[in-house]
C-alpha positions in Angstrom: -5.5 12.7 -11.9 -2.3 12.6 -9.7 -3.2 9.3 -8.3 -0.3 7.0 -7.1 1.6 7.4 -10.4 4.2 4.7 -9.8 1.8 1.8 -9.1 -0.6 3.0 -11.7 2.0 3.3 -14.4 3.4 -0.1 -13.6 0.0 -1.8 -14.0 -0.7 0.0 -17.3 2.7 -0.6 -18.8 2.5 -4.3 -17.8 -1.0 -4.6 -19.4 0.2 -3.0 -22.7 3.3 -5.3 -22.9 1.2 -8.4 -22.2 -1.4 -7.6 -24.9 1.3 -6.8 -27.4 3.1 -10.0 -26.6 0.0 -12.1 -27.0 -0.8 -10.6 -30.4 2.8 -11.3 -31.6 2.6 -14.9 -30.3 -0.6 -15.4 -32.1 1.0 -14.3 -35.4 -1.4 -11.4 -36.0 -0.7 -7.9 -37.2 -2.2 -5.0 -35.4 -4.5 -4.4 -38.4 -5.7 -8.0 -38.4 -6.4 -8.0 -34.6 -8.2 -4.7 -34.9 -10.5 -6.3 -37.6 -11.3 -9.2 -35.3 -12.1 -6.9 -32.4 -14.0 -4.4 -34.4 -11.6 -1.7 -33.2 -9.5 0.7 -35.2 -5.9 -0.2 -35.8 -4.9 3.1 -34.3 -6.7 2.2 -31.0 -4.9 -1.2 -30.9 -1.6 0.6 -31.5 -2.2 3.1 -28.7 -3.2 0.4 -26.3 -0.1 -1.7 -27.0 2.2 1.3 -26.6 0.6 2.4 -23.4 -0.8 5.7 -24.8 -4.4 4.6 -24.3 -5.8 2.7 -21.3 -8.2 -0.1 -22.5 -11.3 -0.7 -20.6 -11.9 -4.2 -19.1 -14.4 -4.8 -21.9 -11.8 -3.8 -24.5 -9.4 -6.3 -23.0 -12.0 -9.0 -23.0 -12.6 -8.4 -26.7 -8.9 -8.6 -27.5 -8.4 -11.8 -25.5 -11.4 -13.4 -27.2 -10.0 -12.5 -30.6 -6.7 -14.0 -29.6 -8.4 -17.2 -28.2 -6.4 -16.8 -25.0 -7.0 -19.8 -22.5 -9.4 -19.0 -19.8 -7.0 -19.2 -16.9 -4.6 -16.8 -18.6 -7.4 -14.5 -19.6 -8.6 -14.3 -16.0 -5.2 -13.2 -14.8 -4.9 -10.5 -17.5 -8.4 -9.3 -16.8 -7.4 -8.9 -13.2 -4.5 -6.7 -14.4 -6.9 -4.7 -16.5 -9.2 -4.1 -13.6 -6.3 -2.9 -11.4 -5.1 -0.6 -14.2 -8.6 1.0 -14.4 -8.6 2.0 -10.7 -6.8 5.1 -9.4 -6.3 6.1 -5.8 -5.1 9.4 -4.4 -4.7 10.2 -0.7 -5.9 13.5 0.7 -2.3 14.0 2.0 -1.2 14.0 -1.6 -3.7 16.7 -2.5 -2.8 18.8 0.6 0.9 18.6 -0.3 0.3 20.0 -3.8 -2.4 22.3 -2.6 -6.1 21.6 -2.2 -7.0 24.4 -4.5 -5.4 22.3 -7.2 -7.9 19.6 -6.5 -10.7 22.1 -7.0 -9.1 23.0 -10.4 -9.0 19.3 -11.2 -12.6 18.9 -10.4 -13.5 22.0 -12.4 -11.8 20.5 -15.4 -13.7 17.2 -14.9 -17.0 19.1 -14.6 -16.4 21.0 -17.8 -15.5 17.8 -19.7 -18.8 16.2 -18.7 -22.5 16.8 -19.4 -24.4 14.8 -16.8 -23.1 14.6 -13.2 -24.7 12.7 -10.5 -23.6 13.3 -6.9 -24.6 10.8 -4.2 -24.1 12.5 -0.8 -25.0 10.3 2.2 -22.8 12.3 4.7 -22.3 15.9 3.5 -23.3 18.2 0.7 -20.9 18.5 -2.2 -18.7 21.6 -2.7 -20.8 22.7 -5.7 -23.6 23.4 -3.1 -21.5 25.1 -0.4 -21.8 28.6 1.0 -18.5 30.1 1.8 -18.7 29.6 5.6 -19.7 26.0 5.2 -16.9 25.3 2.7 -14.3 26.7 5.2 -15.6 24.4 7.9 -15.4 21.3 5.7 -12.0 22.1 4.3 -10.3 22.8 7.7 -8.2 20.0 9.3 -10.3 18.1 11.9 -8.3 15.3 13.5 -4.7 14.6 14.5 -2.8 13.6 11.4 -4.8 15.7 9.0 -2.3 17.5 6.7 -2.0 21.3 6.8 -3.7 23.0 3.9 -4.3 26.5 2.5 -8.0 26.7 3.4 -8.6 30.2 2.2 -7.3 29.5 -1.3 -9.1 26.1 -1.5 -12.4 27.8 -0.4 -12.1 30.4 -3.1 -11.4 27.8 -5.7 -14.5 25.9 -4.6 -16.6 29.1 -4.9 -15.2 29.8 -8.4 -16.0 26.2 -9.5 -19.7 26.7 -8.8 -20.1 29.0 -11.9 -20.6 25.8 -13.9 -24.1 25.4 -12.3 -25.2 28.2 -14.5 -24.3 26.4 -17.7 -27.5 25.1 -19.3 -25.5 22.6 -21.4 -24.8 20.6 -18.3 -27.2 18.9 -15.9 -26.6 18.1 -12.2 -28.3 15.6 -10.0 -27.6 16.0 -6.2 -28.9 13.2 -4.0 -28.5 13.6 -0.2 -29.7 11.7 2.8 -31.5 13.7 5.6 -28.4 13.1 7.7 -26.3 14.9 5.2 -28.6 17.9 5.4 -28.9 18.0 9.2 -25.4 17.0 10.4 -24.1 19.9 12.4 -20.8 20.5 10.6 -20.9 24.2 11.4 -22.7 26.9 13.5 -26.5 27.0 13.4 -26.4 30.2 11.5 -24.1 28.7 8.8 -26.2 25.5 8.7 -29.3 27.6 8.1 -27.6 29.5 5.3 -26.4 26.3 3.8 -29.9 24.7 3.7 -31.4 27.9 2.3 -28.8 28.1 -0.4 -29.4 24.5 -1.5 -33.1 25.2 -1.7 -32.3 28.1 -4.0 -29.9 26.1 -6.2 -32.7 23.5 -6.6 -34.6 26.1 -8.5 -32.1 26.2 -11.4 -33.5 24.6 -14.5 -30.5 22.2 -15.0 -30.4 21.1 -11.3 -32.3 18.2 -9.8 -32.0 17.8 -6.0 -33.3 14.9 -4.0 -33.3 14.2 -0.2 -33.9 10.7 1.2 -35.8 11.2 4.5 -34.9 9.1 7.5 -38.4 7.6 7.6 -37.9 6.0 4.1 -37.4 2.3 4.1 -34.6 1.8 1.5 -33.4 -1.7 0.4 -29.7 -0.6 0.2 -27.1 1.0 2.5 -25.5 4.4 1.6 -21.9 3.5 2.2 -19.9 6.1 0.3 -20.0 9.5 -1.3 -19.7 9.0 -5.1 -20.0 11.1 -8.2 -20.6 9.8 -11.7 -19.4 11.8 -14.8 -21.6 10.8 -17.7 -21.1 7.1 -18.1 -17.3 7.1 -18.3 -16.0 7.2 -14.7 -17.0 7.4 -11.1 -15.2 8.9 -8.1 -15.6 7.4 -4.6 -14.6 9.2 -1.5 -13.0 7.5 1.5 -11.7 9.0 4.8 -8.1 8.7 3.5 -8.5 9.6 -0.1 -10.4 9.1 -3.4 -10.8 6.2 -5.7 -11.5 6.6 -9.4 -13.1 3.8 -11.3 -13.3 3.5 -15.1 -14.4 0.0 -15.7 -17.8 0.4 -17.5 -19.3 -2.2 -15.2 -18.3 -0.3 -12.1 -19.7 2.9 -13.6 -23.0 1.1 -14.5 -23.3 -0.3 -11.0 -23.0 3.2 -9.4 -25.5 4.6 -11.9 -27.9 1.8 -11.0 -27.3 2.5 -7.3 -28.0 6.2 -7.8 -31.3 5.4 -9.6 -32.3 3.1 -6.8 -31.7 5.7 -4.0 -33.2 8.5 -6.1 -36.5 6.6 -6.3 -36.9 7.0 -2.5 -36.1 10.7 -2.4 -38.1 13.8 -2.0 -37.7 15.8 -5.2 -38.5 19.2 -6.8 -40.7 21.4 -4.6 -40.9 18.8 -1.8 -37.1 18.8 -1.5 -37.0 22.6 -1.5 -39.7 22.8 1.3 -37.7 20.2 3.3 -34.5 22.4 3.0 -36.4 25.6 3.9 -37.9 23.9 6.9 -34.5 22.7 8.0 -33.1 26.2 7.6 -35.8 27.6 9.8 -35.1 24.9 12.4 -31.4 25.9 12.5 -32.3 29.5 12.8 -34.3 28.8 15.9 -31.3 27.0 17.5 -28.6 28.6 19.7 -25.0 27.9 19.1 
């Protein structure tokens, strides 16, 4: 992902150099270290040359095998955590073309098998009707970068074809606010709700809605998407953060499971969406 390449490359290069230096100082060959860590020698080599990014858990195993002092290990683990976090601003995506972001997401979708979308504020692009997508992609406040909305909308529509792939499963979890927030005209909102109810009928799609009346012991702070158990993306007003540390991914998977347990699901979710569509149809713009 095109996410702040200079700072990202600096952290990853530094991590690779530090790990290689520690191995040499310990008088171990790459093969011997690999044996101690229960890793392949090829993986150790790729980590030390910067061709593979080690997870924080990988780094912990290497440091333990090298018997690195605790204070030194803590500093290196901090470097590993920074190297496993990416950030990209929406300005960056707007500059290179938002349609390219859709292509990037499409590639990420096709490389995954189970995707979980937590949506406390707005439905995800995979669920959008064209008119709703145009509203959400248009600049809204002073300082928003210019973007080719038409091309980005079409890329978003094209990306939705993956929902018909039975080899992949999708979990979409929204709050009631995400469903009812008037982001577009009443007519468009009605169409959007009806469309989501229809998508909920796909055999590989599970859709849940947390009603405002539910008492939930956690706060829905950010939109996030988990891709299998390998990474999670978190949306901010200014951009997107990508986390690869397995502990961060697991935390978000656990959060998803917690919120999911309070949601309307299956036919109940579809009825909720159909009722919301009918309410919007009765409104006047």
